[in-house]
N, C-alpha and C positions, 0 to 999 in steps of 0.2 A: 214434320215438327207440330207440336199443339200448340195454335196458335193463341189458344185461349191462355196459355201459357207464359207465352211468349210478350217480350217489350222493350222498348228501345230507349238508349239515353242520349243526346248529344252534349258533347262539352264544347261549347265556342265561347271565345275571350276575345269580343270586340275590344277595339282601342278606344278608351273613355278617360279624356285630359291626359293624355300621356300615358295610362297603365292600362293594363290588360285586364278587363274586369270578365268575371265567368257569367255568359251572357245565360238568359232565360228562354224559354220553350217559346216566349214572344219574338224572340231574335232570329229565329230561324225560318226557311220559305214558306209560304203557304201549304198546309198538309195537301196532302194525295186525297185522302177518305176522314170517312167521319169513326168513328166506331160507337155506336150507341152503348148507353148505362143504361143501369136500372133506376138512376136518382135523376135522369132527365138531361142530364149535362155531358155531352158525349167528348170522347177523347178523339184528339187531332192523332192520323197516322200520317209517317212520312216514309215507313220500308213497308214491306210485305215478306211473308215466309209461303216458301213452297209448300203444298199439301200433298199427298199421295197419291190422289185421281188428278194429275198434271196442272192443278190450278195455286192458284196461291191466294193467300187471306193477308190483309193490312193486321198490322200490331201497333198498339199502343205506344206516342211516343209522349213520355213522362218527367216530367220537371227535375233537374239534379238533385232538388232540395226533398224530392218526394223519394221517399224510403218505400223497396218493397220487397216482398217473403225472398230468402233462397239460402235451401238448405236449412231453414230455422232460425237464418240471420234475418234482420229487416235491416236492408242496406239499400241507401243512396249514396253516389258520390259526392254530395255535399247536405248530404242530410245529418251529419256528426254524429248520429246514434242515439241521439234523444227518441228517437220510436222505438228502437229497437230496448232500450234500456225502460219506457212505459211497458213495453210487451212483457218482458221479463219480469219486471214489477208486481206484473197482475199475477204471474204463480204464485207470489208471495201474499198476494189478496185470496186467492181460491183456495189457498195453505190454511190460512187462519178463517174464513170460512167453514170448509169440512170440520175443522179441528171445533168449532163453537158448537156443530151439531152432533159429531160425533166425539166427545174431550179421550183424551189421552194422558198417560201420567209424564210428568216434568219429562221423566227420563227417554219414555218412547220419543216426546215431543222432541226432544235436541237430538236422536237417533234420526228423526226423520226429517229435522231440518237441516242436518248434518250430511245425510247421505243422501236426500232428494230434492229439498225447497235448495239448497246451496250451488250445487251442480247445477240445475237448471238456471238460476237468474244468472251465474256469471258464461252461460252458455255464448259464445261468440263475443265477450266483450273486448277480445283485441281489436276489433272494427269500430269500439266506440270513441269519438273524440272528442269528451267534455273535460272539465277541468275539474279538480276535487271537489270545491264547494258544488259544484253543478250534480256531479253525482252522489253527495250526498243529501242534495234537497232532493233528488229522485228516489232514491232508497229511503229515505227519512221514514217517509209514511209506512213504508211495509213494516219497518222495524218496530213503531209504534203498534202495528196494528197484530203482530206477531210475539213480542215481548210477554204479554200474560201467557200464555200457552208456556211457554219457556218457563213458568214461575220468577219471571223478571219483573220488576216494577217497570211500566212501560216509560217514566218519565226521568229517567237515569239519565243522566249528563255522558253526550257523546264519549269522550275522553275514557270512561268506564268499560263504555260499552265494545269497544276494539281492542282495548289493551288486553293483552296476554293473560292469561288464568294465572301465571307465576308472579305476574305484578298486580294479583289482585281483584282482576279484571274481568269480564265475563267471556273475549276472547272471541266476539262476532267477527263476521268477516267486513275487510275494510275495503269496500268496490275500487275503491282508488287506486290500493295496493295492487292488488288482485289483476285492476287494469294493466299497470304498468307491468307486473312480472308478465302478465299473457303478450305483450307487444314483446318485452325481451326474449321470450320463449318463440317466437313466431320467428327475430331475427336469426336465431341461434339455429333453426330449423331447416330457414330454406336459403339463409343468405350464402352467397358464393356459387350455389349450381347454375346448370344452364337449362333451367327450366322456366313457363312462363312467369312463375309466381315471383321466381328469383330474380327474373330480370325485371319486373312491375317495380319488387320493392328497392332495388337499385336505382332504377330510372328516377322514382320517389325521392330518394333520398338526394340523387344529383339535382333535381328539380330544388330540393330544399335549400340546396348550398349555391345556386345561381338568384333562390329567392333572398339572401340575406346578404349575398355577394362575400363569402367567406368560403373557406376550404379548409379540409383536413377533417379532425374528430371535434365537430362543434358542438356537440353533444359533451364532453367534457370541459366546455367553457359554461361560466355562470349565466344561467339563465336569466336573472332579473338585470345583468348588464348588458345582454344582445336581444332581448326579446321584441324589443321595439323594431327590428331588421325584419321579422318575419310575419307573414302573411296569418291572420289568425284561423283557426278552425282548421289547421293541416296535421295528419297525422304524427308529421316526425316533430312539428311544433307543440304536440298534446303530449309526444314521447319526452323530451326535453324538457318540458314542464313539471312532468311526474316525476324523472330522475332527479330535479333540484327541489321538491317536495319532498322526497325522501330522503334527500341526500344520500344516493349510490352514485358511486365512483363509475363514472363513464369511460373508464380509459381501456376499456375491452374493446374498442371501435377506432383504434390507432391504427391497423393495419387496413381498415377500408377505402 
């Protein structure tokens, strides 16, 4: 293994006032080593990885809320995807900066936006656990900066931005709806198999049921009536919220 590309997360749940709470990095035992960093703040290490010469090297232990880059996705066990969306939005800012230096016609700009920028910004969005309002606030500055290059007034109100063209809207991507569709596609593609990803997804859903104290297809129930039962910032609660936001029929899950 390449130790410079390795890191570790530890998910611990100490009991606090009768509730199991996700622990911090400070709840772990003392580190076995400290890894120097360029900023002068060394990272703790609790694990080592083997090297080709037979020795071993320490790898950093990261807090669960810290996101790391994995195959183009900024992910952490409890990072919620905020870091990932900010990084994806940087693509929009860079796109607008390039067009300001080398302008394109509105037609070509739309082509570039649709075929280049949008796929890049929506990459890995299935891992993001942000509410529709949070996604809107993250992506709003990107649209504000990009709209003039598409020939659209940047102060146009939100409903007209994402409304389909057949209803006289601009038809810009609605990232909350994209997040929902990506999560549903993920479930359809990996649910019910025997590989690690499928088992992890099922374990996550079973933990979600235990968390709220219910069983069956909870996603078909009214989110507003039962949201108080679910722990915040979890993947399935976010899916539940998105389903209710867009009034999607979730009876697809009756057999789970």
